[in-house]
N, C-alpha and C positions, 0 to 999 in steps of 0.2 A: 356187879357193875358191868353193863354192856360195853364192850370195847369197839372202837371204830373199825370199819372194814376198809382196809387199805388195798389199793390195786395190786400191790406186790405181796400182800398178805402179812407184811411185817412192820412197815413204817410209812409215815407220810412223806413221800419223796418230793423233791422239787419238781420233777416231771409231772407228777400227779397234780400238784398245786397249780402249775402253769396251765395244764390242760383244763382244769376246772375253772381257772380265772379267765383265760383268753380263748379257750375253745379250740386250740390247735397246738402244734409243736412250737416251742419257743427256744431260741438260742441266745446266749449272752455273747456280745461283741466287746472284747476288751479294748478300751480306749486309753490313751495317754494324754493327760492334760498338762504335762510338764511340771508337775508338783515336786516339792521336796517334803521335808518332815521336820517338826521341831526337835526330833531326836538326832537330826543330822546337821541342822543349820546353826546350832549353838544355843538355841532357846532353852532346851532341857539337857541336851548332850550334843556331841559331834560324831559319835561312833555308831549311831543307829541302834536298834534292838539287837541283842546278842546273836540272834539266829538269822538276822536279815542280811541278804546278800546285796551286792552293789546295785542290782537292778530293782530292789524292793520286792514286793509280792507280785509285781506285774512283769515277770521275765519275758513273756511273749506278747505283751501289749504293743500297740503301734508306736512308731517313731513319734516323739513328742513334737518334732518340727513340722509334722503334717497336720493340716487342718482337720477339724472334727468330722466334717462331712466326708472328706476324702478318706479318713480313717475308717469310717463306717462302711464305705464302699469296698475298701480293701479287705476289711474283716469279713464282709458278706461273701466275697470271693473265696476266702479260705474255707468257709463252711458250706459252700454251694453244693457240694456233692451229698451233704447230709440233709439239707433242707430244700424242699421244693415249694410248698405252700404254707409257710409258717410266718412267725413274727420274730422280732428281735428285741433284746434288752440292751441298752447302752450302758456298759459297765466301766466306770472310771475306777481303775484297779490299783495302779502303781503308786506307792507312797501314800500321802495324806491328802485326800482329794477335796477337802474344804479349807485347806491351809493356804489361802491367798485372799487378796482384796475381793470384796463381794462383787465389784464391777466386773472383774475378770471371770469370776464364777458364773455370774449372770450370762455373760456372753457365750461361754462354751457350753454351759448346761442347756441354755435355750436352743443353741444350734443343734444339740443332740436330741432334745425332747421334741422339737418341732419337725424333725426329719420324718417323712411319711412312713418309713419302714420301721420306726422305733415305737414299741408298745409301752415301754416303761424305762425308767432311769434308775440305775443302781450305783451308789456312791460309797466307796470304801474310805473310811476316815478314822480318826481318833476321838474319843469322848471329850477330850480337852480342846478340840478345835471346832466347836460349834457355838460361836458367839451369836448374839441376838439377831444381827443383820443377816447372818447366814441362815438361821432358822426361819426368818421371815421369807427369804428367797425360796427355801425348800418348801414351805407352805404354799407359796405362790405357784411353784412348779407342780406341786401335787394336785392342784386344781386342773391342770392341763392333762397330765397322764400320771399313773402311779409312780411314786418315788420310794425307793428303798434306801436305807442307810445301813451300811455294814460297819460294825464297831469291832475293832481288834482288842478284845479284853484279854484273852488267853488264859488267865487264872484269877481267882479271887484272893489268893494267898500273898500277903505283903512281902514275905521273904523271897518268894519266887519272883514277884513283880520287880523287886529291887535287883535281883540277880540278872533278869533279862533286860533291865534298863527300860522298863515300860514308861516311866516318867510321869505317872499320875496316880492318885489315890483311888480306891474303890468307890468312894463317895462321889467322885467326878463321873464315873460310869453311871451310878444310880441316877444322878441328876440329869445326865444326858438322855437316858432312856425315858425318864419322866417327861422331859420337855419335848422330845420327839413324838411321844405318844399323844401329848396334848394337842399337837397340830396334825395328828392323823397320819404320821409317817410309819411305814412298815420297817421294823427294826430287826436286823439279823446280827447275831453275835458270833465272833470267832473264838473258839476254845482250842488250845493245843493240848493234846494228850501225850504224856511222856516227858514233860519238862523235868530237868534235873532236880532231884531231891524230893519230888512229889510222889506220895504213895497213892495206891488205888483209891483209898477213902478221900484223900485230898482232891483227886480228880472228880470224884462223884459229888463232893461238896460244891465244887465250882459249877458243875452241871445243874445241880439242884438250885443253886442260888440264881443263876441266870434265867432258869426256867420260871422262877417265881418273880422275876423282875419286870415282867410284862412284855417280853419279846415276842416276835412273830415267827422267827426262824433261827436256826443254829447251824453253824459249820463246825463239825468235829474234825480236827486236823491232826494227823500224825506228825510228831516232831521229826523234822529232817535236819541232818547235819550237812551243811553246805560248805564247800571249799571257799576260803577267803573270809569266813566269819569268825568272830571271837568264840562262838560256840564250838567251832571246829578245833580251835586251839585247846580248849578244855577237854574235848573228847579225846584228842590225841595224847593228852597227858593222863588219860585213864580216870578222869574225875566222875564220869557217869557212863551208864550203858543205855543203849536204845532198845526198844521193844523188839522181840521176835514177832513174826506175823501172828503166831498163835496167841501170844500175850496181848497183842493189840486187839485182836478180835474178841478175846475174852472181856477186856475192859469195855470195848465198844458195845457188846451185848448188854452189859450192866448199865451203861449209859442210856441206851435206847429204852430200856424198861422203866427208867425213872423220868423220862421226858414226856410231858403231857401230850396227849394224842392230837391236839390241834396245832402244835408247833411244827413247822415245816423243817425237815432235815435237808439242808442245802448241800451238805457234804458229809461223807463218812470217812474219808481218809485224806485225799489230796496227793498231788504229784510234785516231787522235787525235780528240779532241772537235772536231767541225767548227766549233763556235761560237767556239773560241779557237785553232784551228789556223792557224799562220802558214805553215809549210812542213814537209814537201813536200805541195803541194796535190794532186798526183796520188794520194796515198795515200787520199784521201777517196772515190775511185771504186773501191769494194771489188770490184765485179763485174769491172771491167776488170783490176784488179791480179791477182785470182785466175785469171782466164782466161789472162792473159799468162804468169803463172807456170807454169800447167799445160801450156800450149802449148810453152813453153821446155823444160820437163822432158822432154816427149815428143821434141821435135826433137833435143835433145842426149843423149837416153837417160840422164838423170840418175837414179842409184840410190843411195839412202842406204847409206853404208858401203863403197861400191865402192873408195874410196881410203883406208880407215881402216887405221892401223897404230898399235899402242900405243906411246906415247912415255914417256920418263922424265920425271916431273913435277919441275918446279923453279919457284921463285918468280921471276916475270919482273920486270925493272926497267922 
């Protein structure tokens, strides 16, 4: 089987996809729509996911009290030294960004997508927060500019999902992906590597499952232990260990080889907020991590999709 030729020689990176799609350098601008989450407001829980800090996943996104257009302007200023003649993606990142009345979603999403500097809209949310009226809105927006929906799945294993307080069944994820693809939405899925109690094979089972579910992109995220989370309490009690850099890169290599070549790799590790990061400390040295990853890929001749084979999907226990 002929393998795809990637620009970096090893995997289909987000940068390559963006250049192929938009013809130039593209940057994400993190925006804050002022959302909460069903895991925080009492709908499914009040404590949030076990690993989630008070700021959610959008620690560095804009102040929610600032309008969307103003947030875009401020975010552009922050990346102005990196981008000269490029485009931007409006990224609604913090908490669950479809968890609000559709009238509110329509107002802020339209303000973002109609901004002249915005090339696409990316919305981070949960599979259980995509009712019919929201899907209709997303379909409408997707006719204007490309819309991505990022789903926080993390794992397919029910025991782990219960431990991290995810709050929905795997079948909900399957249904969400199916309905999003029916209306032509680009779907990106978040997977956490190193969740407590999960073996390497369990991690690979999750990656195989999501890759066979019809997704367009995947984010592979290193588990971070952050101060102020319930995960940190368990870590300090010695209930689990975190990956060393070598262990993480080993499992990352195995993941890449079983991901189909046409799925975009949006992330290979991720950054925890250094102000509240407990472990893994090594993850804070981004340059070292990326250099070690790339060197390992070269030395081992790691190529995305080289060991991919389609499997029959089934819900894992």
